[in-house]
C-alpha positions as CSV (number, residue, x, y, z in Angstrom):
1,M,110.9,94.6,128.4
2,N,113.2,92.4,126.4
3,E,110.7,92.4,123.5
4,I,110.7,96.3,123.6
5,K,114.5,96.4,123.6
6,K,114.6,94.0,120.6
7,L,112.0,96.2,118.8
8,A,114.1,99.4,119.5
9,G,117.3,97.7,118.3
10,Q,115.7,96.5,115.1
11,T,114.2,99.9,114.5
12,V,117.6,101.5,114.5
13,I,119.0,98.9,112.1
14,Y,116.0,99.1,109.8
15,G,116.5,102.9,109.9
16,L,119.9,102.4,108.3
17,G,118.3,100.3,105.6
18,S,115.4,102.7,105.0
19,I,116.3,106.3,106.0
20,L,119.9,106.3,105.0
21,P,119.2,105.1,101.4
22,R,116.4,107.6,101.1
23,V,118.6,110.4,102.3
24,L,121.3,109.4,99.8
25,N,118.7,109.3,97.1
26,Y,117.5,112.8,98.0
27,L,121.0,114.3,98.4
28,V,122.5,112.7,95.3
29,L,119.8,111.6,92.8
30,T,117.1,114.3,93.3
31,T,119.8,117.0,93.3
32,L,121.4,115.5,90.1
33,Y,118.1,115.0,88.3
34,T,116.8,118.5,89.0
35,S,120.1,120.1,87.9
36,L,120.7,117.9,84.9
37,F,117.3,117.5,83.4
38,G,114.7,120.0,82.5
39,K,111.3,120.1,84.1
40,D,109.7,117.9,81.4
41,P,112.2,114.9,81.7
42,Y,111.9,115.1,85.5
43,G,108.2,115.0,85.1
44,I,108.5,111.8,83.1
45,L,110.6,110.2,85.9
46,S,108.1,111.3,88.5
47,E,105.0,110.2,86.7
48,L,106.3,106.8,85.7
49,Y,107.6,106.0,89.2
50,A,104.2,107.0,90.5
51,W,102.6,104.4,88.2
52,L,105.2,101.9,89.5
53,V,104.1,102.4,93.1
54,I,100.4,101.9,92.2
55,V,100.9,98.8,90.0
56,L,103.3,97.2,92.5
57,V,100.5,97.0,95.0
58,V,98.3,95.0,92.6
59,I,101.1,92.6,91.5
60,E,102.3,92.0,95.1
61,F,98.6,91.4,96.0
62,G,99.1,91.8,99.7
63,M,101.2,88.6,99.9
64,E,103.9,90.4,101.9
65,S,101.5,90.9,104.8
66,G,100.1,87.4,104.1
67,Y,103.5,85.9,104.6
68,F,103.9,87.7,108.0
69,R,100.5,86.6,109.1
70,F,100.8,82.9,108.4
71,A,104.5,82.4,108.9
72,G,104.1,83.9,112.4
73,M,101.1,81.7,113.2
74,G,102.8,78.4,113.3
75,E,102.4,77.5,109.7
76,D,105.3,75.8,107.9
77,R,107.4,78.9,107.0
78,K,108.9,77.2,103.9
79,K,105.5,76.3,102.6
80,V,104.1,79.8,103.3
81,F,107.2,81.3,101.5
82,S,106.8,79.0,98.5
83,H,103.1,79.8,98.1
84,T,103.5,83.6,98.5
85,I,106.4,84.0,96.2
86,G,104.9,81.5,93.7
87,F,101.7,83.5,93.5
88,V,103.5,86.8,93.1
89,G,105.8,85.2,90.5
90,M,102.7,84.2,88.5
91,M,101.2,87.6,88.8
92,A,104.5,89.1,87.6
93,I,104.5,86.8,84.5
94,V,100.9,87.7,83.7
95,W,101.7,91.4,84.1
96,M,104.7,91.2,81.7
97,I,102.6,89.3,79.1
98,M,99.8,91.9,79.4
99,V,102.3,94.8,79.0
100,Y,103.9,93.3,75.8
101,L,100.5,92.4,74.3
102,F,98.9,95.8,75.1
103,I,101.9,98.2,75.0
104,N,100.3,100.4,72.3
105,P,97.1,101.1,74.2
106,I,99.0,101.4,77.5
107,S,101.4,104.0,76.1
108,G,98.5,105.8,74.5
109,F,96.5,105.9,77.7
110,I,99.4,107.6,79.7
111,H,100.6,109.5,76.6
112,Y,104.0,107.9,76.2
113,E,103.7,106.8,72.6
114,D,107.2,108.0,71.8
115,N,108.7,106.4,74.9
116,R,107.4,102.8,74.9
117,N,110.8,101.5,76.0
118,Y,110.5,103.4,79.3
119,I,107.2,101.6,79.9
120,I,108.8,98.2,79.2
121,W,111.7,98.9,81.5
122,M,109.4,100.1,84.3
123,A,107.2,97.0,83.8
124,W,110.3,94.8,84.3
125,I,111.2,96.8,87.4
126,V,107.7,96.2,88.8
127,A,107.9,92.5,88.1
128,I,111.3,92.0,89.7
129,D,110.7,94.2,92.7
130,S,107.4,92.5,93.4
131,I,109.1,89.1,93.6
132,A,111.9,90.5,95.7
133,M,109.4,91.8,98.3
134,I,108.8,88.2,99.6
135,P,112.5,87.4,100.4
136,F,112.8,90.8,102.0
137,A,109.7,90.0,104.0
138,Q,111.3,86.7,105.1
139,L,114.4,88.6,106.3
140,R,112.2,90.8,108.4
141,Q,110.1,87.9,109.7
142,E,113.3,86.1,110.8
143,S,114.6,89.3,112.4
144,K,117.6,89.4,110.1
145,A,117.6,93.2,110.3
146,L,121.3,93.7,109.5
147,R,121.2,91.7,106.2
148,F,118.0,93.5,105.3
149,A,119.6,96.9,105.9
150,L,122.8,96.0,104.1
151,L,120.9,94.8,101.0
152,K,118.7,97.9,101.0
153,L,121.7,100.2,101.3
154,G,123.6,98.2,98.7
155,N,120.6,98.5,96.3
156,V,120.7,102.3,96.6
157,L,124.5,102.6,96.3
158,I,124.6,100.4,93.2
159,N,121.8,102.4,91.6
160,I,123.5,105.7,92.4
161,G,126.7,104.3,91.0
162,L,125.1,103.3,87.7
163,V,123.2,106.6,87.4
164,L,126.4,108.6,87.9
165,M,128.2,106.4,85.3
166,F,125.5,106.8,82.7
167,L,124.7,110.5,83.3
168,L,128.1,112.0,84.3
169,L,131.0,109.6,83.7
170,F,130.2,108.5,80.1
171,P,129.3,112.1,78.9
172,W,132.5,113.4,80.5
173,M,134.5,110.7,78.7
174,E,132.8,111.4,75.3
175,N,133.5,115.1,75.7
176,R,137.2,114.3,76.0
177,G,137.3,112.3,72.8
178,M,137.2,108.9,74.4
179,V,135.3,106.2,72.5
180,I,132.5,104.4,74.2
181,P,130.8,101.4,72.4
182,G,127.4,102.3,71.1
183,W,125.8,99.3,72.8
184,L,127.1,100.6,76.2
185,Y,126.2,104.3,75.9
186,N,123.9,106.5,73.7
187,R,123.7,110.1,74.7
188,E,120.3,110.4,73.1
189,L,118.7,108.0,75.6
190,G,119.1,110.7,78.3
191,V,116.5,110.2,81.1
192,G,116.0,106.6,80.0
193,Y,119.3,105.7,81.7
194,V,117.6,106.4,85.1
195,F,115.1,103.6,84.3
196,L,117.8,101.3,82.9
197,A,120.0,101.8,86.0
198,N,117.1,100.9,88.2
199,L,116.3,97.8,86.1
200,I,119.9,96.6,86.3
201,T,120.0,97.2,90.1
202,S,116.7,95.4,90.7
203,A,117.9,92.4,88.7
204,L,121.1,92.3,90.6
205,M,119.3,92.6,93.9
206,L,117.1,89.6,93.1
207,V,120.3,87.6,92.4
208,L,121.7,88.7,95.8
209,L,118.5,87.4,97.4
210,L,119.0,83.9,96.0
211,P,120.2,82.5,99.4
212,E,116.7,83.3,100.7
213,M,115.2,81.4,97.9
214,R,116.5,78.2,99.4
215,S,113.2,78.1,101.3
216,L,111.4,77.6,98.0
217,R,109.6,74.3,97.6
218,L,107.6,72.9,94.7
219,V,104.4,72.3,96.8
220,F,100.8,73.4,96.5
221,D,98.4,73.4,99.4
222,P,95.0,74.5,98.3
223,A,93.8,75.1,101.9
224,L,96.8,77.4,102.6
225,M,96.5,79.2,99.3
226,K,92.8,79.9,100.0
227,K,93.6,81.3,103.4
228,L,96.4,83.4,102.0
229,L,94.1,84.9,99.3
230,A,91.3,85.5,101.7
231,Y,93.6,87.4,104.0
232,S,95.6,89.2,101.4
233,A,93.0,90.2,98.8
234,P,91.3,92.9,101.0
235,L,94.7,94.4,101.6
236,V,95.0,95.2,97.9
237,I,92.2,97.7,98.2
238,V,93.8,99.2,101.3
239,G,97.2,99.2,99.6
240,L,95.8,100.9,96.5
241,A,94.2,103.6,98.6
242,G,97.6,104.2,100.2
243,A,99.5,104.1,97.0
244,I,97.1,106.5,95.2
245,N,97.3,108.8,98.2
246,D,101.1,108.6,98.2
247,A,101.9,108.7,94.5
248,G,98.7,109.3,92.6
249,D,99.0,113.1,92.9
250,K,101.7,113.1,90.1
251,V,99.4,111.3,87.8
252,F,96.5,113.6,88.6
253,V,98.7,116.7,88.0
254,K,99.4,115.4,84.5
255,M,95.7,114.6,83.9
256,I,94.6,118.0,85.1
257,T,97.2,120.2,83.5
258,G,98.3,118.1,80.6
259,D,101.7,119.6,81.1
260,Q,104.7,117.3,81.9
261,G,106.7,120.2,83.1
262,Q,104.2,121.0,85.8
263,V,104.5,117.4,87.0
264,G,108.3,117.9,87.2
265,I,108.0,121.2,89.2
266,Y,105.4,119.7,91.6
267,S,107.4,116.5,92.1
268,A,110.7,118.3,92.9
269,N,108.9,120.3,95.6
270,Y,107.1,117.2,96.9
271,R,110.4,115.4,97.5
272,I,111.2,117.8,100.3
273,A,108.1,116.6,102.2
274,V,109.0,112.9,101.6
275,M,111.9,113.2,104.0
276,M,109.4,113.7,106.8
277,T,107.9,110.2,106.3
278,L,111.1,108.3,106.6
279,F,111.1,108.0,110.4
280,I,107.6,106.5,110.2
281,Q,108.8,103.9,107.7
282,M,111.8,103.0,109.9
283,F,109.5,102.1,112.8
284,R,107.0,100.3,110.5
285,Y,109.7,97.9,109.1
286,A,110.5,96.7,112.6
287,F,106.9,96.9,114.1
288,E,105.0,94.8,111.5
289,P,106.9,91.5,111.9
290,F,107.2,92.2,115.7
291,L,103.5,92.6,116.0
292,F,102.7,89.3,114.2
293,A,105.3,87.4,116.1
294,V,104.2,88.7,119.5
295,S,100.4,88.4,118.9
296,G,100.8,84.9,117.4
C-alpha cells in the first residue's frame, strides 16, 4: 500500500512537470505561432520538430530505459550512469559530425536548401537533449520528482520567455524606434527564432543538470556495456515505431502533398489531440522507474 501511495504522489508531481508545461506550450506558444506565422512557417516548425522526435530516438539509443534497468538491479549506479551518458555523448558527437559533413544532402533530402541554419540548430538541440535525458532519468530513478518537475517547468518557462522576447518584445521595440544590436535581433530571421530559443534553453538546461553529472566517472566496463547494448538496442526499433507513429505524420503529409502549408494546417489541428495524451505521460514518468525498482 505504501508503494502505491508513493506512486500516486509521484504521479501528481510528475504531472506538474509534464502536463503543466505542455498546457503552457499549447496556450502560449501554439496560439502565438498560429496567429503570428502563416501556414508555411508553421509547417516548417512542425516538420522539423517531427524529425527531431525521430532522430532523438536513434541518438539516445534506448539508454534511458537501459539506465533504469541496470541501476535498479543492484549494479553500481554511478557506473551505469557513466556508461549510459558516455555512450549517448559519443552518439551525439558522431551525429553532429555527420550533420556538418552532409548538411547539403540532408537539406536537399528534406527540401530545406534555403534554411540550412534551421537544420544545424535542430541538430544541436537533438544532441543536447539526448545527453540531458540521462540526468533526467537519474532524477526519476532516485525518486527526485520535485527537482525533475521544477527543471521541466523551468525549461518551458525559459523557452516561452525567449520566444516572447524574440517574436514580440524586440519587434515592438523596433517599431517604436528603439535600436537593437544586429547581433541580437534580425527581423528577417522570423521563425528561426523559435529554433534559436529552443537551442538556448536546451543548453541552459544541460548546465542546470550539472549537479547530476557528479555521478560521472571515467570508467569503462566492457561486460556492463555489452549488457546495456544488448538490452537497449532492441528498444531503438520499438522507439522508432512509436516516434514515427507519433510524429511521422507531419513528414508524410509533406511527402504526399509537397505543400508546406498543408503541414502547417494539419499540425495546428493535431495539437488539439495532443492534449489528450498528457495524462498518459504523467503516469508513465512515475510508473517506469517504480516498476523497475519494485520488480528488481
